N, C-alpha and C positions, 0 to 999 in steps of 0.2 A: 721309409723314411721313421723315427725314429719318435716315437711321443711325444716327449721333451721336445724337438725340433719343431712338432705341429703342431704344438702346443704354443712353443715362440712365434711362430708364424701369427693364432689367433686371438693370440694374446695381443701382439703390438698390432695386427688388425682392430680390434678394439678395440684400444686406444688412440686409433688414428680417427675414425668412425668418431669417437667418443668430443674428439675435440674440433672436427668439422661440424660439431651437432649444439658446439656451445660456443662457438665461438657469435661474436655478436653481428650485427643485422650489417651485411657487406653496403658500400658504396654504389648506390643506382648510377649502372650502366647504360646512357642510351645510343642506341646506332647512329652515327652520322657522320658526316664530314668537317674537313677540319683546311680551312683557310689559315693562311698564317702571313703578314706584314710588318718590317720595323716602322713603327713611329715613330718620325723622328724629332727630338727636341729642336726648336729653335735655338736657344744657350748652348743647346750640345753640335752642334754644328760644326764652326770654325772654319766655316767659307767665307770667300771673301764675295761681295757682287759680282759677278759674273761664272762662277765657279759651280753653276748650278740656274736651271732655270725652271721656272713651276708651270708647269705643261697647263693645267686647269683648277679650277675652283670644282669640288664634288657632293653631290649631295646622293646618297640611297639611303631607302624606308624600305620597315618593314614592319606587318601585319601580322599578330597571334593573337588567337582567342584562349582564353582558358573556361571553360564550365564544371563549375565544384559541385559533386552531389556526393551528400555525405562521405564517402569512404574513397569516394576516386573523384580522377581530377582527366583529364584531360585538352590536350594542347592542342590545337591545328592553326595551319600557316593560313595564312584571308587570303592564299592566289592556291590554296590548296595542292600546295608542294608536299606537305608531310601532316602527318595528325597520328600522336602520341596519345597511347590509353595506360594510363594507373592507377593504379591500386596502393588503396593505405593495410596495413595489416601490423596490428599493436607490437605481434612478436620481430615482425620482418620488415618492417620500412615497407619505405617506397618500394615498389616494382613494377616495371613495365609487364599490361596485362601482354598487348599485341601493338601494332603499330602500321601502318602508312605510308609507304614513302620515305624520305631521309630528308635530316634536314640536314642542311649545312652552315657551319660555325663559324665561322670569323674567329681572331684571336690577332692581339698586336703580339710581338717578341717581349712587349713587355710586361704583359699578362700576366697574372700569378692564375694558373689552370687548376686550384685542389676541385674534384671531384665536390658531390655534395648530396647530403643523400633528398634531400627534397627537390620533386623537378618545381623549377622557376619558369613561371612564361613570361616576367621580364626578361631571364637573363634569356630566351631562348629570340625574343626578340631583338634586342640588343644586338646578338651573335649574328643573327644573317643580318643587319641589316650590317653590319660588318662584313662579314662576307664578300658581301653584295661589291662594296666598296675595294674591296681587295683584286673583285673580279675586274673590276671596272682598270683600277690600277695598272691587270696584269695584263689588259687591254690596250692604254697608250705605251706599254714598255718605260714601264719606270722604277725607279731605285725605292721611293717610298712616298712615304706620309707627310706632311708637317702638322706634327698636335692635332689630332682631331677630335672636334667638338663629337659628344654622342648623347643624345636626348628620348629620352623614354616618357607617352603618355600615356596613362591607365585612363581609362569610362568603363563606364559602367552599360554593357552590352543585353543587359537582360535578368532574368530573375537566376542567379548561380554562375553570372558570366560577364569576365570583366573582356576586353581589349587590350593589347598595348599597342602603342602605334608609337616604334623606335625610326630613327632617322642618326646618319650618320655624318659628316662636312667633314674633308680634310681636303687639302693644298698637294693636288699630286705632285710631287718634287721627281725632277730625271738631273744627276751632278757630272759634270762632266767630265772625263777624262782628267788624270794629273799628270804632266808630263814633266820628266826631269831632264 
């Protein structure tokens, strides 16, 4: 291999490494499972009475605790399913230091799913409650939910500790097959 070819390879590698090291903070990636379902708008159904059945009205809840200690944050589920340990570095932003278990997070297909730089415990609580609601939809063999209502409460659970309690309520719907 000639000197100029070797120089080009080394220069290219140095350039790529320089670009990689100069990039801004990366989006925070948190290992988790995802459930999704359709949230059906009543106005958008355009169905006549008798075209669908409301199988049940259900509520699912989730509790998440966030403990803030200086440049770190620990988010744990109230039932012990998961714990995420985050650290903040001014140059790198939030990073996941370690974790145990894995959160199952739920999204309605109409939800925007943009990654965040900051781990939000409130969002964990909401998403876990939605995931549980979606599991219930699946258990009923339903087609979707009618306009879900999702609420979250926050309360002080101690020094630098906040507990978030989320609730997801919806009517589970089964749409009758149409005949032509």
